FIMAR-606108 format. One record per residue (C-alpha): residue in one letter; x, y, z. Coordinates in steps of 0.02 Angstrom, whole numbers, padded with zeros to 5 digits. Each point is the difference from the previous one (the first is absolute). Last residue first. Example, Ala and Ser with C-alpha at 12.3 -4.5 7.8 and 13.67 -1.06 7.14 Angstrom:
2
residuo|east|north|up
s|00684|-00053|00357
a|-00069|-00172|00033
***
This chain:
637
residuo|east|north|up
x|04497|01495|00615
x|00090|00161|-00053
x|-00161|00105|-00031
x|00008|00088|-00162
x|00088|00157|-00062
x|00112|-00102|-00111
x|00173|00079|00015
x|-00038|00080|00163
x|-00057|-00157|00071
x|-00139|00020|00125
x|-00005|-00041|00180
x|-00091|00169|00038
x|00039|00066|00166
x|00182|-00032|00030
x|00031|00044|-00186
x|-00025|00175|00048
x|00134|00010|00131
x|00118|-00109|-00109
x|-00012|00130|-00134
x|-00001|-00073|-00175
x|00126|-00030|-00140
x|00157|-00077|00065
x|-00078|-00107|00141
x|-00130|-00070|-00137
x|00143|-00086|-00093
x|-00016|00049|-00191
x|-00116|-00117|-00089
x|00072|-00152|-00090
x|-00026|-00046|-00176
x|00066|-00167|-00062
x|00034|-00046|-00171
x|00011|-00185|-00049
x|00147|-00050|-00110
x|-00006|-00044|-00178
x|00174|-00033|-00072
x|00024|00102|-00161
x|-00008|-00089|-00160
x|00168|00018|-00080
x|00009|00117|-00148
x|00004|-00067|-00182
x|00160|00055|-00082
x|-00028|00153|-00114
x|00061|-00034|-00179
x|00176|00045|-00052
x|00015|-00177|-00078
x|00159|-00052|00071
x|00023|00106|00163
x|-00181|-00010|00063
x|-00051|00175|00064
x|-00046|00022|00186
x|-00177|00085|00026
x|00019|00168|00056
x|-00031|00034|00182
x|-00174|00078|00039
x|00002|00192|00050
x|-00014|00024|00190
x|-00169|00062|00054
x|-00029|00185|00016
x|00038|00070|00180
x|-00164|00034|00097
x|-00052|00181|00010
x|00072|00111|00154
x|-00121|00045|00138
x|00054|00164|00064
x|00027|00053|00183
x|00056|00182|00016
x|00114|00023|00153
x|-00045|00129|00126
x|00101|00160|00024
x|-00054|00045|00170
x|-00131|00104|00084
x|-00134|-00111|-00054
x|00094|-00149|00082
x|00001|00084|00169
x|-00192|00038|-00017
x|-00036|-00184|-00042
x|00097|-00066|00150
x|-00082|00118|00119
x|-00176|-00045|-00052
x|00008|-00184|00038
x|-00033|-00014|00189
x|-00130|-00125|-00015
x|-00134|00102|00096
x|00044|00158|-00086
x|-00147|00091|00075
x|-00125|00062|-00123
x|-00029|00175|-00087
x|-00158|00041|-00098
x|00029|00153|-00111
x|-00138|00129|-00041
x|-00036|00049|-00177
x|-00182|-00022|-00001
x|00008|-00174|-00082
x|00125|-00068|00127
x|00180|-00027|-00022
x|00104|-00137|00067
x|00138|-00008|00134
x|00088|-00152|00095
x|-00044|-00109|-00146
x|00048|-00184|00001
x|-00100|-00080|-00159
x|-00034|-00165|-00044
x|-00063|00032|-00174
x|-00116|-00124|-00093
x|-00026|-00007|-00186
x|-00147|-00129|-00052
x|00043|-00143|-00112
x|-00146|-00026|-00126
x|-00138|-00134|00014
x|00060|-00038|00176
x|00041|-00174|00043
x|-00088|-00109|00131
x|00093|-00145|00089
x|-00075|-00123|00114
x|00028|-00077|00157
x|-00145|-00109|00063
x|-00097|00038|00156
x|-00177|-00006|-00086
x|-00047|00164|00093
x|00140|00091|-00098
x|-00101|-00028|-00165
x|-00163|00058|00078
x|00090|00152|00074
x|00057|00041|-00171
x|-00165|-00009|-00077
x|-00073|00103|00142
x|00127|00142|-00021
x|-00036|00000|-00198
x|00104|-00093|-00110
x|-00098|-00054|-00156
x|-00125|00148|-00019
x|00112|00112|00104
x|00144|-00012|-00127
x|00133|00129|00045
x|00118|-00124|00079
x|00082|00143|00105
x|-00168|00064|00060
x|-00074|-00166|00053
x|00169|-00042|00083
x|00002|00167|00095
x|-00175|-00044|00059
x|00054|-00173|00053
x|00158|00055|00087
x|-00077|00138|00117
x|00128|00038|00133
x|00162|-00040|-00105
x|00164|-00062|00071
x|00150|00059|-00090
x|00154|-00109|00007
x|00155|00039|00101
x|-00010|-00098|00161
x|-00165|00084|00047
x|-00048|00114|00143
x|00037|00180|-00043
x|-00176|00055|00019
x|00007|00173|00083
x|-00178|00061|00039
x|-00042|-00185|00072
x|-00175|-00065|-00049
x|00069|-00095|-00148
x|00093|-00110|00126
x|-00162|-00087|00058
x|-00012|-00093|-00170
x|00157|-00107|00031
x|-00071|-00139|-00107
x|00072|00079|-00146
x|-00038|00036|-00186
x|00138|00031|-00126
x|00105|00121|-00093
x|00169|-00052|-00074
x|00185|-00016|00038
x|00128|-00108|-00081
x|00137|00145|-00002
x|00054|-00043|-00175
x|-00185|00010|-00071
x|-00145|-00108|-00038
x|-00155|00109|00010
x|-00124|-00112|00088
x|-00159|00049|00101
x|-00029|-00133|00139
x|-00181|-00040|00058
x|-00068|-00102|00142
x|00107|00040|00143
x|00192|00005|-00026
x|00050|-00071|00167
x|-00139|-00139|-00003
x|-00072|-00027|00175
x|-00178|-00005|-00053
x|00040|-00131|-00133
x|-00006|00025|-00185
x|00184|-00025|-00053
x|00115|-00131|00074
x|00147|00052|00110
x|00163|-00059|-00048
x|00170|-00026|00102
x|00142|-00057|-00109
x|00117|-00135|00079
x|00180|-00051|00012
x|00044|00141|00128
x|00191|00028|-00040
x|00000|00185|-00004
x|-00134|00019|00115
x|00097|-00074|00139
x|-00069|-00173|00057
x|-00085|00010|00177
x|-00168|-00036|-00079
x|00036|-00183|-00036
x|-00155|-00047|-00097
x|-00077|-00175|00041
x|-00145|00076|00108
x|-00051|00115|-00148
x|-00040|-00156|-00104
x|00082|00009|-00170
x|-00086|00039|-00160
x|00095|-00061|-00152
x|00062|00119|-00136
x|00169|-00091|-00019
x|00092|00137|00090
x|-00112|-00018|00146
x|-00163|00095|00038
x|-00051|00054|00175
x|-00179|00063|00011
x|-00060|00160|00076
x|-00166|00040|00077
x|00067|00131|00120
x|-00055|-00103|00148
x|00095|-00146|-00071
x|00160|00100|00000
x|-00026|00068|00173
x|-00025|-00166|00081
x|00186|-00028|00019
x|00008|00146|00119
x|00181|00058|00047
x|00088|-00065|-00151
x|-00157|00033|-00118
x|00014|00188|00057
x|00176|00014|-00055
x|-00029|-00095|-00151
x|-00147|00107|-00069
x|00057|00176|00027
x|00179|00048|-00047
x|00059|-00153|-00102
x|-00161|-00055|-00084
x|-00055|00188|-00021
x|00165|00023|-00091
x|-00002|-00156|-00101
x|-00178|00011|-00073
x|-00150|-00089|00071
x|-00101|-00070|-00143
x|-00174|00068|-00020
x|-00143|-00067|-00090
x|-00121|00121|-00083
x|-00182|-00024|00015
x|-00042|00099|-00162
x|00161|00055|-00090
x|-00019|00155|-00114
x|00091|00043|-00154
x|00110|00123|-00102
x|00014|00148|00111
x|00128|00112|-00086
x|00162|00088|00075
x|00055|00162|00073
x|00124|00003|00147
x|00016|00036|00187
x|00052|-00139|00126
x|-00095|-00047|00161
x|00115|00010|00155
x|00035|-00146|00110
x|00086|00075|00144
x|-00116|00156|00007
x|-00149|-00116|-00028
x|-00071|-00025|-00169
x|-00175|00069|-00059
x|-00176|-00017|00055
x|-00133|00067|-00112
x|-00173|00099|00001
x|-00096|00007|-00145
x|-00030|00126|-00147
x|-00125|00027|-00141
x|-00008|00113|-00158
x|00158|00101|00032
x|00020|00151|-00096
x|00112|00065|-00143
x|-00025|-00135|-00126
x|-00078|-00153|00069
x|00083|-00054|00164
x|-00052|-00151|00103
x|00085|00046|00164
x|00091|-00096|00137
x|00012|00082|00171
x|00118|00002|00145
x|00060|00185|-00032
x|00164|-00066|00030
x|-00006|-00123|-00136
x|-00107|00088|-00125
x|-00049|-00147|-00111
x|-00054|00069|-00172
x|-00090|-00118|-00119
x|-00019|00051|-00179
x|-00114|00071|-00140
x|00047|00152|-00098
x|00157|-00085|-00061
x|00177|00060|00068
x|00120|00036|-00148
x|00132|00053|00123
x|-00054|00028|00176
x|00096|-00132|00107
x|00177|00072|00035
x|-00062|00177|-00032
x|-00110|-00023|00150
x|00154|-00033|00116
x|00076|00152|-00065
x|-00152|00112|00028
x|00008|-00082|00172
x|00180|00059|00050
x|-00039|00175|-00067
x|-00158|00025|00107
x|00101|-00049|00159
x|00137|00113|-00047
x|-00129|00145|-00017
x|-00071|-00052|00173
x|00174|00005|00072
x|00028|00178|-00071
x|-00167|00061|00074
x|00057|-00050|00170
x|-00115|-00126|00099
x|-00085|00100|00133
x|-00177|-00026|-00060
x|00037|-00188|00014
x|00056|00008|00187
x|-00143|00113|00048
x|-00131|-00121|-00069
x|00087|-00143|00096
x|00007|00105|00159
x|-00175|00066|-00001
x|-00084|00131|-00114
x|-00183|-00050|00016
x|-00094|00016|-00165
x|-00069|-00182|00023
x|00070|-00066|-00167
x|00091|-00150|00075
x|00166|00000|-00088
x|00036|-00070|-00173
x|00107|00151|-00039
x|-00128|00065|-00136
x|-00134|-00029|00127
x|00085|00111|00136
x|00027|00136|-00125
x|-00179|00006|-00053
x|-00054|-00003|00186
x|00119|00149|00035
x|-00068|00095|-00142
x|-00178|-00032|00058
x|00042|00052|00181
x|00082|00158|-00072
x|-00169|00044|-00085
x|-00099|-00040|00161
x|00110|00126|00101
x|00142|-00034|00124
x|00004|00175|00072
x|00169|00092|00003
x|-00048|00094|-00156
x|-00136|00097|00082
x|-00091|00081|-00147
x|00011|-00162|-00088
x|00147|-00042|-00121
x|-00047|00001|-00184
x|-00020|-00162|-00097
x|00112|-00117|-00090
x|00050|-00133|00127
x|00058|-00165|-00066
x|00115|00076|-00127
x|00175|-00041|00049
x|00047|00171|00059
x|-00179|00036|00070
x|00025|-00151|00117
x|00151|00079|00087
x|-00085|00170|-00008
x|-00153|-00060|00102
x|00114|-00091|00122
x|00107|00152|00038
x|-00161|00098|00030
x|-00060|-00133|00125
x|00167|-00002|00106
x|-00069|00141|00111
x|-00148|-00108|00051
x|-00188|00020|00011
x|-00085|-00163|-00022
x|-00163|-00027|-00101
x|00064|-00146|-00097
x|00138|-00100|00097
x|00180|00037|00030
x|00090|-00123|00119
x|00097|00074|00131
x|00173|00056|-00053
x|00142|-00026|-00127
x|00056|00141|-00104
x|-00043|00001|-00193
x|00157|-00018|-00102
x|00029|00140|-00121
x|-00062|-00005|-00176
x|00068|00003|-00178
x|00084|00159|-00051
x|-00111|00044|-00146
x|00114|-00089|-00121
x|-00035|-00157|00106
x|-00186|00020|-00010
x|00013|00013|-00182
x|00108|-00160|-00007
x|-00137|-00083|00103
x|-00137|00042|-00127
x|00107|-00046|-00144
x|00034|-00174|00075
x|-00186|-00018|00036
x|-00039|00032|-00180
x|00131|-00135|-00044
x|-00080|-00118|00115
x|-00159|00023|-00099
x|00082|-00037|-00168
x|00075|-00160|00077
x|-00160|-00072|00068
x|-00093|00050|-00152
x|00101|-00100|-00122
x|00129|00095|-00102
x|00005|-00043|-00187
x|00183|00030|-00013
x|00104|00110|-00128
x|-00142|00135|00004
x|00115|00140|00045
x|00146|-00076|-00095
x|-00103|00003|-00164
x|-00060|00175|00020
x|00182|00060|00023
x|00066|-00109|-00140
x|-00121|00077|-00125
x|00020|-00081|-00173
x|00042|-00165|00086
x|00137|-00086|-00096
x|00127|00011|00146
x|-00130|-00058|00125
x|-00063|-00148|-00111
x|00181|-00062|-00020
x|00036|00015|00183
x|-00151|-00104|00039
x|00050|-00129|-00128
x|00184|-00009|00072
x|-00078|-00019|00185
x|-00107|-00142|-00062
x|00138|-00090|-00087
x|00120|00006|00146
x|-00127|-00060|00116
x|-00066|00097|00155
x|00010|-00107|00166
x|-00148|-00090|00063
x|-00036|00055|00179
x|00039|-00081|00161
x|00002|00039|00188
x|00013|-00093|00174
x|00144|-00126|-00011
x|00085|00101|-00148
x|00018|00154|00127
x|00060|00160|-00072
x|00077|-00084|-00148
x|-00157|-00087|-00042
x|-00095|00167|-00004
x|00116|00060|-00139
x|-00009|00186|00012
x|-00041|00149|-00113
x|-00177|-00064|-00036
x|-00058|-00100|-00146
x|-00078|00117|-00127
x|00046|00173|00072
x|00174|-00060|00054
x|00036|-00087|-00167
x|-00059|00143|-00112
x|00100|00123|00093
x|00157|-00107|00006
x|-00009|-00038|-00180
x|-00021|00191|-00044
x|00150|00035|00109
x|00096|-00129|-00090
x|-00057|00065|-00170
x|00045|00177|00044
x|00177|-00060|00063
x|00033|-00096|-00161
x|-00047|00154|-00111
x|00104|00122|00107
x|00149|-00122|-00015
x|-00022|-00014|-00183
x|-00005|00187|-00029
x|00159|00015|00108
x|00081|-00132|-00100
x|-00024|00087|-00166
x|-00109|00155|-00004
x|-00103|00114|00111
x|-00071|00174|-00035
x|-00163|-00068|-00068
x|-00030|-00108|00149
x|-00018|00140|00123
x|00141|00124|00034
x|-00005|00020|00191
x|00134|-00134|00019
x|-00107|-00138|-00061
x|00097|-00132|00082
x|-00011|00095|00172
x|-00185|00029|-00017
x|-00028|-00183|-00044
x|00111|-00064|00146
x|-00090|00130|00123
x|-00159|-00074|-00052
x|00050|-00165|00074
x|-00167|-00090|00004
x|-00008|-00055|00174
x|00059|00180|00042
x|-00167|00061|-00041
x|-00070|-00103|00155
x|-00155|-00100|-00001
x|-00160|00012|00098
x|-00098|00003|-00164
x|-00025|00196|00015
x|00181|00004|00036
x|00032|-00052|-00177
x|-00057|00179|-00071
x|00178|00056|-00034
x|00036|-00166|-00086
x|-00153|00022|-00117
x|00066|00177|-00041
x|00171|-00068|-00040
x|-00073|-00132|-00116
x|-00120|00131|-00084
x|00154|00123|-00030
x|00108|-00140|-00068
x|-00139|-00049|-00129
x|-00017|00183|-00047
x|00177|00006|-00039
x|-00038|-00120|-00146
x|00105|-00137|-00071
x|00032|-00115|00153
x|00035|-00180|-00055
x|00178|00016|-00070
x|00032|-00142|-00127
x|00051|-00177|00048
x|-00120|-00068|-00129
x|-00162|00016|00094
x|-00012|-00178|00052
x|00178|-00003|00056
x|-00033|00162|00095
x|-00134|-00075|00100
x|00094|-00166|00032
x|00151|00086|00059
x|-00102|00113|00115
x|-00090|-00151|00080
x|00157|-00094|00020
x|00091|00150|00084
x|-00127|00020|00132
x|00001|00147|00125
x|00158|00098|-00056
x|00117|00073|00126
x|00050|00185|-00017
x|00188|00053|-00023
x|-00032|00064|-00175
x|-00075|-00164|-00052
x|00020|-00141|00115
x|00014|-00191|-00014
x|00074|-00083|00160
x|00081|-00163|-00053
x|00005|00063|-00187
x|-00015|-00122|-00144
x|-00177|00064|-00044
x|00054|00182|00018
x|00143|-00028|-00122
x|-00117|-00079|-00129
x|-00115|00144|00036
x|00134|00129|-00054
x|00038|-00107|-00154
x|-00179|00000|-00059
x|-00011|00198|00038
x|00163|00023|-00104
x|-00086|-00089|-00148
x|00056|-00167|-00053
x|00085|00001|-00167
x|00137|-00134|00039
x|-00136|-00105|00089
x|-00104|-00029|-00147
x|-00142|00130|-00034
x|-00160|-00029|00066
x|-00149|-00116|-00055
x|-00157|00024|00106
x|-00063|-00141|00104
x|-00103|-00128|-00092
x|00129|-00139|00038
x|-00060|-00002|00178
x|00065|00096|00144
x|-00154|00111|00033
x|-00112|-00150|-00040
x|00057|-00086|00161
x|00039|-00177|-00045
x|-00147|-00124|00036
x|-00003|-00085|00163
x|-00002|-00190|-00022
x|-00174|-00077|00059
x|-00015|-00058|00179
x|00122|00013|00152
x|00097|00153|-00053
x|00110|00073|00139
x|-00041|00178|00051
x|00081|00132|-00092
x|00159|00069|00086
x|-00013|00165|00082
x|00128|00131|-00025
x|00027|00126|00137
x|00045|00178|-00056
x|00090|00147|00079
x|00145|-00098|00056
x|00018|-00088|-00170
x|-00068|-00168|-00040
x|00129|-00145|-00020
x|-00069|-00134|-00131
x|-00087|00114|-00104
x|00131|00134|00005
x|00140|-00133|-00057
x|-00119|-00073|-00143
x|-00032|00180|-00062
x|00187|00046|00002
x|00036|-00155|-00104
x|-00134|00040|-00119
x|00059|00180|-00009
x|00178|-00045|-00028
x|-00054|-00122|-00139
x|-00089|00138|-00095
x|-00185|-00010|-00040
x|-00093|00032|-00161
x|00081|-00141|-00094
x|-00088|-00123|00106
x|00136|-00107|00088
x|00026|-00178|-00060
x|-00041|-00143|00117
***
């Protein structure tokens, strides 16, 4: 295939190398395998690209990028680059000329970097020291030659980091724990487009300020972060000493310290009473507000649990807020006004419209050993009277051990044994002593019965984890305050009302209509008119409308890994475009006449498409509950 005349052979070879082997600062992600229509070539690499001089006349900046693309650890002035493929494509589209022409742009970028702690990020994430070193105190106008190119590359790399971290988060959630987190990576084309828009913005400072349409849950937590940073700048708070419970009306020498502790985070705003040691009604209101924000009984009594939460140091609270701002960045980009939010450790699901919830219901989530993952997806359809096929992990860990000691257990659960030919086998003929790995049957439960594990309704959003929302016969568990009771999926307390709201067609699908269909006992699929976004969120801190922050226990123990990763130099994960299809082979030329010889007809062979093995793409802890194929998102019957 001939090379376009605007790109040199060394740059082509270097680009091929960098796409095949990502740098330390950047992780390339291969595009998903096509299973339908062929993928069109990326427009940014099409023949419509700008025509540049031949390789012999390549600019120094183009040659510099060729070298960086070929480097194992690409660096400029000793500083690593976040994503060489993104930089190469951006500069290619702009003719390999310097992109930073106004000193005001540099000032705006550095100012945005200085404000990045407001987002819970660190200025060092964007290497401002590299920019300052490259500028050498002169500004762009005082630079020329290789030094000018270095400054331009470092500025663009810093802008790329800023745009990426604000839009997608600094971290790749799957890199922290791919069994429990997922978010779509940024694409090369999207990042290049966003950088283009930023560089062309008449006011870069304004553009970077409003780079993201922040949903209310993110904006409110940022307000909370500012409140806690103010408290930290004022010295934070000393731990309150232990002692007898403090109740309204009591007089105690610890009361003044309690009052100042709550003043530092905004719950207490009034003046102290004449006797500051008296636990007055204003302080009681402040304690109740604090307790409510922590998910504690708001009785105004300062006992052991309330004291423990009051004594968490301010620096730890700031870290907790930063962790959750990062988690929110994984899912908040281009979020529509209407969506479902499952607050996992708040044990509630919310129907959201804009900033406020319109409705909510209690949920049960995965146990500590079978945790519910976190990600964003779209609800596509509902299943009424859903069937359930016992997945391998539950078969191995739960069903077979109990069946060996109690052969009647399987029948009591309403399960059928299905052989590999799809025939139902009498349970009395099954050898329950076989190991799970060689057990020749699948166990299936029909939908519609009183014992149906998935209840009457299942809410489907096919995903790599094969989790979903569903009804449950274990309704008594909703009365527990901590509802970590499932094997990974989310059990819903009010499935019929949720279904009516999700379908959004009460004339056709009211709760009564749904119950009538369910009452017929047959499994049925009902598709939504439009897919509805859903977020499964694990947030141990979230902001309230009044500026307070509600903190939760880290029940799955996930916070520390995110905090550690935030402190490091995370790899930038970029989805690369698919390679262009190979050029067709030229037809052979007949030696006598010079006319093309007819090509032999190709042998037609059937094409088989095989999904990736489930074990490589989903968490076994989650697969245990669902029995879904990660590739298909449907019951594996």
